[in-house]
N, C-alpha and C positions, 0 to 999 in steps of 0.2 A: 633296426638301428637302436642302439642303447646310448642314452645321454645321461651323464651325471653332472648335476649342478650342485655345488657345495662351496663352503668357505665362510669366513666371518662376516662378509659383506652381504647380509641377508636382503637388504633393500635391492641391490643390483641383481642378485641372483633371482629374486622374485620377479623383478622386471624382465629378466631374460626368459623365465618360465612363461610369463604372460605373453611375451612377444612370440615365443614358439607356438603357444596355443592359438594366438591370433592368426599367425601365418598358416597353421594347419587348417583352421576354419576357412580362410580365404582360398587356399589352394586345393584342399582335399575335401573338406566336409562343411559346406555352407549350412547344412541342416543341424549341425552341432549334436549329432546323435552318436558319434564315434569317439568321444573323449570320455575316458573313465578315470576317476581319481580314487586312489586307495590311501588309507592312513596306515603307516608302518606299525603303529601300536596295536591296532585292532585287526590287521589283515591276516588272513589265513593263507596257507599254501594253495588251497583249492580255489580261493577267490583270485589270487594272482594268476594261477594257471588258466583258469577259465577266461579271464580278461585278456591275457596276452595271446591266447590261442584262438580266440574268436575272430571270425572274418568281419570285415567292415560291412555295415548295413547301408546300402545305397552309396557306398564309397569304396575306394580300392584298398584302404588301410585304416587302422585304428591308432589312437594315441592313448597310452596308459601311463598315468602319472602316479608315482608312489612317493608320498611325502613323509619325511622324517623316518625313514625305514632303518637307517643305521643307528640313529640315536635312541629310538624308542622301540624298535622291533625286537621280537623275541629271538634269542640266539639260534635256536633250532631252525626256525623259519628262515632266518638270514642265511644260514649255511645251505639250506635246501634251495632257496631262490638263487643264490650265487652259482650253484651247480647248473641251474637251468638257463641262466642268462646268456652264456656264450653261444649256445646253438640258436637262441632267439635273435641274436644280433644280425643274422643274415636275413631275417624275415622282413616283410614289408611293413609290419607294425612298428610303431615308435614307442619305446619304453623310456620314460624319464624318471630318474631317481633324484629328488630334490630334498636337500637337507637344509632346513631353515630353523634350527633349534637355537642358534645363537641369538641373543637379544642385545641390542645396543642400550647402553645406559648413558644418559646425557646429564651433565652437571646443570643444576638449577642456577639461573642468573642471580647474582647477589645484588 
């Protein structure tokens, strides 16, 4: 399963990401050993491939979270990962792409 969470409301998207992680921990992985988080800016194709193809350790599936991949990721790796994502969508592992690069600016009270 592949899930994409993005948009200008980074607060709610981060809340959704945390809710998905909590649900995964409760329903699949109470040991919290099967959640991997990668950063788009520093991720390599080999890291991505090894994380998404690994079997769960004492659990039936894994969750791989890739943060800020589209905004900060290297273009070559983005293309290579996008070619590999479709076949992975049928796997038991859960892959989440979360984009949280937008920041909110608030006006100071006068």
